C-alpha positions as CSV (number, residue, x, y, z in Angstrom):
1,X,-16.7,-29.7,16.0
2,X,-17.8,-27.0,18.4
3,X,-15.3,-27.2,21.2
4,X,-12.9,-24.4,21.9
5,X,-9.4,-24.6,23.3
6,X,-6.3,-22.5,24.0
7,X,-3.3,-24.8,23.4
8,X,-0.1,-23.8,25.1
9,X,-1.2,-20.2,24.6
10,X,-0.7,-20.9,20.9
11,X,-4.1,-21.2,19.4
12,X,-6.8,-18.6,19.0
13,X,-9.8,-19.4,21.2
14,X,-12.2,-18.1,18.5
15,X,-11.4,-21.0,16.2
16,X,-12.7,-24.6,16.4
17,X,-10.0,-27.0,17.5
18,X,-9.7,-30.2,19.4
19,X,-10.0,-30.5,23.2
20,X,-6.3,-31.3,23.6
21,X,-5.7,-34.3,26.0
22,X,-3.6,-33.3,28.9
23,X,-0.9,-35.8,28.0
24,X,-0.5,-34.4,24.5
25,X,-0.6,-30.8,25.8
26,X,2.3,-31.5,28.2
27,X,4.4,-33.2,25.5
28,X,3.9,-30.2,23.1
29,X,4.8,-27.7,25.8
30,X,8.1,-29.6,26.3
31,X,8.8,-29.7,22.6
32,X,8.2,-33.4,22.3
33,X,6.3,-33.2,19.0
34,X,7.1,-36.6,17.6
35,X,5.8,-38.3,20.8
36,X,2.8,-36.1,20.9
37,X,1.9,-37.0,17.3
38,X,2.2,-40.7,18.1
39,X,0.0,-40.4,21.2
40,X,-2.7,-38.4,19.5
41,X,-2.9,-40.8,16.6
42,X,-3.5,-43.7,19.0
43,X,-6.3,-42.0,21.0
44,X,-9.6,-43.3,19.8
45,X,-11.6,-40.4,21.2
46,X,-9.8,-37.9,19.0
47,X,-11.4,-37.4,15.7
48,X,-9.6,-37.0,12.4
49,X,-10.5,-33.4,12.3
50,X,-9.0,-32.8,15.7
51,X,-5.9,-34.8,14.8
52,X,-5.4,-32.6,11.7
53,X,-5.7,-29.4,13.9
54,X,-3.2,-30.6,16.5
55,X,-0.6,-31.9,13.9
56,X,-1.0,-28.8,11.8
57,X,-0.1,-26.5,14.7
58,X,3.0,-28.5,15.5
59,X,4.0,-28.5,11.8
60,X,3.7,-24.7,11.7
61,X,6.0,-24.4,14.7
62,X,8.5,-26.7,13.1
63,X,8.5,-24.6,9.9
64,X,9.0,-21.4,11.9
65,X,11.8,-22.9,13.9
66,X,13.5,-24.7,11.0
67,X,17.1,-23.6,11.4
68,X,19.3,-25.9,13.6
69,X,21.2,-23.8,16.1
70,X,24.6,-24.7,14.7
71,X,23.6,-23.8,11.2
72,X,22.1,-20.5,12.3
73,X,25.3,-19.6,14.2
74,X,27.3,-20.4,11.1
75,X,25.0,-18.2,8.9
76,X,25.2,-15.3,11.3
77,X,29.0,-15.5,11.4
78,X,29.1,-15.5,7.6
79,X,27.0,-12.4,7.6
80,X,28.7,-10.8,10.6
81,X,32.3,-12.2,10.7
82,X,33.1,-10.4,14.0
83,X,30.2,-12.3,15.8
84,X,31.6,-14.9,18.3
85,X,29.6,-17.9,19.6
86,X,29.4,-16.1,23.0
87,X,28.1,-12.9,21.4
88,X,25.4,-14.9,19.5
89,X,24.5,-16.6,22.7
90,X,24.1,-13.1,24.3
91,X,21.8,-12.1,21.5
92,X,19.7,-15.1,22.3
93,X,19.6,-14.1,26.0
94,X,18.7,-10.5,24.9
95,X,15.8,-12.0,22.9
96,X,17.1,-10.7,19.6
97,X,17.2,-14.3,18.4
98,X,14.3,-16.6,19.3
99,X,15.0,-20.3,19.8
100,X,13.0,-23.4,20.6
101,X,13.9,-27.0,21.5
102,X,11.9,-29.5,19.4
103,X,12.4,-33.2,19.9
104,X,15.6,-32.7,21.8
105,X,17.2,-30.3,19.3
106,X,17.6,-26.5,19.5
107,X,16.4,-24.5,16.5
108,X,16.4,-20.8,15.6
109,X,13.4,-18.9,14.3
110,X,13.9,-18.8,10.6
111,X,13.7,-15.0,10.4
112,X,16.1,-14.4,13.3
113,X,19.1,-13.9,11.1
114,X,17.5,-11.2,9.0
115,X,16.0,-9.6,12.1
116,X,19.4,-9.0,13.7
117,X,20.1,-6.0,11.4
118,X,17.0,-4.4,12.8
119,X,17.3,-5.3,16.4
120,X,20.9,-5.4,17.5
121,X,21.9,-1.7,18.1
122,X,25.5,-2.1,16.7
123,X,24.1,-3.7,13.5
124,X,21.1,-1.5,12.8
125,X,22.7,1.7,11.3
126,X,22.0,0.6,7.7
127,X,18.4,-0.2,8.5
128,X,17.9,3.1,10.3
129,X,19.1,4.9,7.1
130,X,16.8,2.8,5.0
131,X,13.9,3.7,7.3
132,X,14.6,7.4,7.0
133,X,14.3,7.0,3.2
134,X,11.0,5.1,3.6
135,X,9.7,7.7,6.0
136,X,10.5,10.4,3.4
137,X,8.3,8.6,0.9
138,X,5.5,8.1,3.4
139,X,5.7,11.8,4.3
140,X,4.7,12.7,0.7
141,X,1.6,10.6,1.0
142,X,0.8,12.1,4.4
143,X,1.3,15.6,3.1
144,X,-1.1,15.0,0.2
145,X,-3.8,13.6,2.6
146,X,-3.4,16.6,4.9
147,X,-3.6,19.1,2.1
148,X,-6.7,17.4,0.7
149,X,-8.4,17.4,4.1
150,X,-7.6,21.1,4.7
151,X,-9.0,22.0,1.3
152,X,-12.2,20.0,1.9
153,X,-11.9,18.1,-1.3
154,X,-10.6,14.5,-1.0
155,X,-9.3,12.9,-4.2
156,X,-10.9,9.6,-5.1
157,X,-8.9,6.8,-6.7
158,X,-10.0,3.6,-8.4
159,X,-8.0,0.6,-7.4
160,X,-7.9,-2.6,-9.4
161,X,-6.3,-5.8,-8.1
162,X,-6.2,-9.5,-9.0
163,X,-6.0,-12.3,-6.5
164,X,-4.8,-15.8,-7.5
165,X,-4.6,-19.1,-5.5
166,X,-2.8,-22.0,-7.2
167,X,-3.1,-25.4,-5.6
168,X,0.0,-27.6,-6.4
169,X,-0.5,-30.7,-8.5
170,X,-0.9,-33.9,-6.7
171,X,-1.7,-32.4,-3.2
172,X,-5.4,-33.4,-3.5
173,X,-6.7,-36.4,-5.5
174,X,-8.2,-35.3,-8.9
175,X,-11.9,-34.8,-8.7
176,X,-12.0,-34.0,-5.0
177,X,-13.8,-30.8,-4.1
178,X,-11.5,-28.0,-3.1
179,X,-12.9,-25.1,-1.1
180,X,-11.2,-21.6,-1.3
181,X,-11.7,-18.3,0.4
182,X,-10.0,-15.1,-0.7
183,X,-9.9,-11.5,0.7
184,X,-12.4,-8.9,-0.6
185,X,-12.5,-5.1,0.2
186,X,-14.9,-4.0,3.0
187,X,-17.0,-0.8,3.0
188,X,-15.4,1.3,5.7
189,X,-16.1,4.9,4.8
190,X,-12.8,5.1,2.8
191,X,-13.5,2.3,0.4
192,X,-16.7,2.3,-1.7
193,X,-18.2,1.1,-5.0
194,X,-16.6,-2.3,-4.6
195,X,-17.1,-4.5,-7.6
196,X,-16.1,-8.1,-8.6
197,X,-15.0,-7.8,-12.2
198,X,-14.3,-11.4,-13.0
199,X,-13.7,-14.8,-11.4
200,X,-12.7,-18.2,-12.4
201,X,-15.6,-19.8,-10.5
202,X,-19.0,-18.9,-9.1
203,X,-18.5,-16.7,-6.1
204,X,-20.3,-16.6,-2.8
205,X,-19.8,-13.4,-0.7
206,X,-19.3,-13.6,3.0
207,X,-22.0,-12.6,5.5
208,X,-21.7,-11.1,8.9
209,X,-18.0,-11.9,9.2
210,X,-15.0,-10.0,10.6
211,X,-13.2,-11.1,7.5
212,X,-14.7,-9.9,4.2
213,X,-14.3,-12.8,1.7
214,X,-15.3,-14.4,-1.5
215,X,-15.7,-18.2,-1.6
216,X,-15.3,-20.6,-4.5
217,X,-15.2,-24.3,-4.9
218,X,-14.5,-26.9,-7.6
219,X,-13.1,-30.4,-8.2
220,X,-9.3,-30.6,-8.1
221,X,-7.6,-30.9,-11.5
222,X,-5.0,-33.6,-12.3
223,X,-2.5,-30.8,-12.6
224,X,-2.6,-27.4,-10.8
225,X,-6.0,-26.1,-9.7
226,X,-6.3,-22.3,-10.1
227,X,-8.8,-20.0,-8.4
228,X,-8.6,-16.4,-9.5
229,X,-10.7,-13.2,-9.3
230,X,-10.3,-9.5,-10.2
231,X,-12.0,-6.6,-8.4
232,X,-12.0,-2.9,-8.2
233,X,-13.0,-0.2,-5.6
234,X,-12.8,3.5,-4.9
235,X,-10.6,4.7,-2.1
236,X,-9.8,8.0,-0.4
237,X,-7.4,9.0,2.3
238,X,-8.6,10.1,5.7
239,X,-7.1,12.6,8.1
240,X,-8.6,14.1,11.3
241,X,-6.4,16.7,12.7
242,X,-5.6,16.5,16.4
243,X,-6.9,20.1,16.8
244,X,-10.3,19.1,15.3
245,X,-10.6,16.1,17.6
246,X,-9.7,18.1,20.7
247,X,-12.3,20.8,19.8
248,X,-15.1,18.5,18.8
249,X,-14.7,15.4,20.9
250,X,-17.4,14.6,23.4
251,X,-17.3,12.6,26.6
252,X,-17.7,8.9,26.0
253,X,-21.1,7.3,26.4
254,X,-19.8,4.5,28.6
255,X,-23.2,2.8,28.6
256,X,-23.2,2.4,24.8
257,X,-22.7,-1.1,23.3
258,X,-19.9,0.3,21.1
259,X,-18.0,1.6,24.1
260,X,-18.4,-1.6,26.1
261,X,-17.4,-3.8,23.2
262,X,-14.2,-2.0,22.2
263,X,-12.9,-1.3,25.7
264,X,-13.3,-4.9,26.8
265,X,-11.2,-8.0,26.7
266,X,-11.6,-9.8,23.4
267,X,-10.1,-13.3,23.8
268,X,-7.4,-14.2,23.1
269,X,-5.7,-11.2,21.5
270,X,-6.9,-8.2,23.5
271,X,-6.7,-9.1,27.1
272,X,-7.3,-6.2,29.5
273,X,-5.9,-7.3,32.8
274,X,-4.5,-5.4,35.8
275,X,-0.9,-5.7,34.5
276,X,-1.9,-4.1,31.2
277,X,-3.8,-1.4,33.0
278,X,-0.8,-0.5,35.1
279,X,1.4,-0.4,32.1
280,X,-1.0,1.9,30.2
281,X,-1.2,4.2,33.2
282,X,2.6,4.4,33.6
283,X,2.9,5.4,29.9
284,X,0.4,8.2,30.0
285,X,1.2,9.5,33.6
286,X,-1.2,12.2,34.7
287,X,-2.6,12.8,31.2
288,X,-6.4,12.3,31.1
289,X,-7.3,13.6,27.6
290,X,-8.0,10.5,25.4
291,X,-6.4,11.8,22.3
292,X,-3.2,12.8,24.1
293,X,-3.2,9.5,25.9
294,X,-3.4,7.7,22.6
295,X,-0.5,9.8,21.3
296,X,1.7,8.9,24.3
297,X,1.0,5.2,23.8
298,X,1.8,5.5,20.1
299,X,5.1,7.3,20.9
300,X,6.1,4.8,23.5
301,X,5.5,1.8,21.2
302,X,7.3,3.6,18.3
303,X,10.3,4.3,20.5
304,X,10.7,0.9,22.2
305,X,9.4,-1.7,19.7
306,X,11.3,-1.8,16.4
307,X,9.8,-3.7,13.5
308,X,11.0,-7.3,12.9
309,X,9.8,-10.3,10.9
310,X,7.2,-12.3,12.7
311,X,6.3,-15.9,13.4
312,X,3.1,-17.4,12.1
313,X,0.4,-15.6,14.2
314,X,-1.4,-19.0,14.6
315,X,1.5,-20.2,16.8
316,X,1.4,-17.2,19.1
317,X,-1.3,-17.1,21.8
318,X,-1.5,-13.4,22.4
319,X,0.2,-10.9,20.0
320,X,0.3,-8.0,22.5
321,X,1.9,-10.2,25.2
322,X,4.4,-11.7,22.8
323,X,5.4,-8.2,21.6
324,X,6.0,-7.0,25.2
325,X,8.0,-10.1,26.0
326,X,10.2,-10.0,22.9
327,X,10.7,-6.2,22.7
328,X,9.9,-5.9,19.0
329,X,7.1,-6.8,16.5
330,X,5.7,-6.5,13.1
331,X,2.7,-4.4,12.1
332,X,0.1,-6.7,13.5
333,X,2.0,-7.3,16.8
334,X,2.5,-3.6,17.6
335,X,-1.0,-2.8,16.5
336,X,-2.4,-5.4,18.9
337,X,-0.3,-3.9,21.7
338,X,-1.6,-0.4,20.8
339,X,-5.2,-1.5,20.7
340,X,-4.8,-3.4,24.0
341,X,-3.2,-0.5,25.9
342,X,-5.9,1.9,24.6
343,X,-8.7,-0.4,25.7
344,X,-7.0,-0.6,29.1
345,X,-7.3,3.2,29.3
346,X,-11.0,3.1,28.4
347,X,-10.4,4.3,24.8
348,X,-12.3,2.3,22.2
349,X,-10.0,0.7,19.7
350,X,-10.2,-2.0,17.1
351,X,-8.3,-3.9,14.4
352,X,-8.3,-3.3,10.6
353,X,-6.1,-5.0,8.1
354,X,-5.6,-6.2,4.6
355,X,-2.8,-5.0,2.2
356,X,-0.7,-1.9,1.8
357,X,-0.3,-0.8,-1.8
358,X,2.4,1.9,-1.6
359,X,4.7,2.0,-4.7
360,X,7.5,-0.4,-4.1
361,X,6.1,-1.6,-0.8
362,X,3.0,-3.8,-1.7
363,X,2.4,-6.4,1.1
364,X,0.2,-7.6,3.8
365,X,-0.5,-5.0,6.5
366,X,-2.3,-4.5,9.8
367,X,-3.3,-1.2,11.5
368,X,-6.0,0.1,13.9
369,X,-8.9,2.4,14.4
370,X,-9.7,4.5,17.5
371,X,-13.1,5.8,18.4
372,X,-13.7,9.4,19.7
373,X,-17.2,10.3,20.7
374,X,-18.5,13.0,18.4
375,X,-15.8,12.3,15.8
376,X,-16.2,8.6,14.9
377,X,-13.6,6.0,14.0
378,X,-10.2,7.4,13.3
379,X,-7.5,5.3,11.5
380,X,-4.1,4.8,13.1
381,X,-1.1,3.0,11.6
382,X,1.1,2.1,14.5
383,X,3.9,0.4,12.6
384,X,4.4,3.4,10.3
385,X,5.4,5.3,13.4
386,X,6.5,9.0,13.7
387,X,7.9,10.1,10.4
388,X,11.3,11.4,11.5
389,X,12.2,12.7,8.1
390,X,9.3,15.2,8.0
391,X,9.9,18.7,9.3
392,X,6.2,19.6,9.7
393,X,4.8,18.3,12.9
394,X,1.4,17.4,11.3
395,X,3.2,15.2,8.7
396,X,5.4,13.7,11.3
397,X,2.4,12.6,13.4
398,X,0.1,11.9,10.5
399,X,-0.4,8.2,11.1
400,X,-1.6,8.8,14.6
401,X,-4.9,10.2,13.2
402,X,-4.8,9.5,9.5
403,X,-4.3,7.0,6.7
404,X,-3.3,7.3,3.1
405,X,-5.0,6.0,-0.1
406,X,-2.7,3.0,-0.5
407,X,-4.8,0.5,1.3
408,X,-6.8,-2.6,0.7
409,X,-8.9,-3.2,3.9
410,X,-10.7,-6.5,4.2
411,X,-10.7,-7.3,7.9
412,X,-12.5,-5.5,10.8
413,X,-11.2,-7.7,13.6
414,X,-9.3,-10.9,14.3
415,X,-10.1,-14.6,14.8
416,X,-13.5,-14.6,13.2
417,X,-15.2,-17.5,11.4
418,X,-15.2,-17.5,7.7
419,X,-18.4,-17.5,5.6
420,X,-19.3,-20.2,4.7
421,X,-17.6,-21.6,7.8
422,X,-14.4,-23.5,7.4
423,X,-14.3,-27.1,8.7
424,X,-10.6,-27.4,9.5
425,X,-8.2,-25.2,11.4
426,X,-7.3,-22.1,9.4
427,X,-3.8,-21.5,8.0
428,X,-4.0,-18.1,9.7
429,X,-6.1,-18.2,12.8
430,X,-5.8,-14.5,13.6
431,X,-5.8,-12.4,10.5
432,X,-7.0,-13.1,6.9
433,X,-4.9,-11.7,4.0
434,X,-3.5,-14.6,1.9
435,X,-6.7,-16.6,1.7
436,X,-7.6,-20.1,2.9
437,X,-8.1,-23.5,1.2
438,X,-9.2,-26.9,2.3
439,X,-10.7,-30.2,1.2
440,X,-12.4,-33.1,2.9
441,X,-9.0,-34.5,4.0
442,X,-7.9,-31.4,5.9
443,X,-6.6,-27.9,5.7
444,X,-4.4,-26.9,2.8
445,X,-1.6,-24.6,4.0
446,X,-0.5,-21.6,2.0
447,X,3.0,-21.7,0.5
448,X,3.3,-25.5,1.4
449,X,0.3,-26.8,-0.6
450,X,-0.7,-23.8,-2.6
451,X,0.6,-20.4,-3.7
452,X,-1.2,-17.1,-3.2
453,X,-0.6,-14.1,-5.4
454,X,-1.9,-10.5,-4.9
455,X,-1.4,-8.4,-7.9
456,X,-2.0,-4.6,-7.9
457,X,-3.1,-3.8,-11.4
458,X,-3.7,0.0,-11.1
459,X,-4.4,2.9,-8.9
460,X,-5.9,5.8,-11.0
461,X,-7.4,9.1,-9.8
462,X,-11.0,9.6,-10.7
463,X,-11.3,13.0,-12.3
């Protein structure tokens, strides 16, 4: 299956999907999912692989928009007794609550209720206080990285993690071959000496992929089927001071392949059109220095796009556009907006992601890298923002040109093919952090069909 589509602006064009019939596409755009499923099942020209992809996307949207509006309204009023029906409706109009009509019924996005405390100004004081405390913690990691950089002696740490993928019993017939892909650290200048320590099955490492992975396969058991591996790697922080960049940066070689690649449109996530260029120019004004432009873009996103829980990326056509439209975003969404705006200014930028390993905050995470001629790639964590709790300006702005040790980076881009290539639509068509699983009957979706587990075992300084 080698045809590409963009379905309702929902599906990554870099993944293999069905060529959606116009009739089905129209039904899906109107939220007529049940009718769309019936029609696509009856079309003889649509293969079983393509049907699986189409139905999978609709199923993901249903799961994200799984709260009937009336139930969501009741839950909001239980949490915020002062909220009237009219006020909740105003929050919908202000885009604090995302809704969708599916098969004639209106549903709220399942994370909308928890997002209200972050997005609605009169409800966000507790979250702001919590963020100040988190910023104070991150400021300590930033200060350590800055001090090590200034002293010319970076500390190296050995990280050990365990990744487990458990397929639920009965999902796949016993004896059927199950294929599994898991994340694996990538050599990036900060991560090195990467070793697979143990694995439940023979491992095949990925080749030439944006997503660094390990691949395993085996017949499904009659009960649960467990894939597991343990690995370790060395990691250091990285900090390039703004002063150093300004002093040593050279003019961009605009004829180089690197420059052309990372300042160009990369469908469907990084689209450099006239509207994005105009927005980028409004943000930076008359500033022409790339580093200062990047800083202005960072400050603008940090000021106007608060963090909020996200929908499945595979149901969003373009993360940057979605973020602009909604006025908020999670780490990957604000990072994609940052990367897109920098590319629109002619500043090379790219995606990096995996997991954050900070004490008490272990979880999936996305960030970026910016290229300065004569300096190289500089890490940038957009969603960490300006650390307001820090008094020192270098610490406050650390994540504009630096990154701490608490990282597990496995992706150098988005929407890439897995290695070996996956046959069915991926559970996550943009990023790759939880892993993927499938069998001959179709894709196996994480959390629904199987459970991923990322366990940080240790981070120890190498003396």
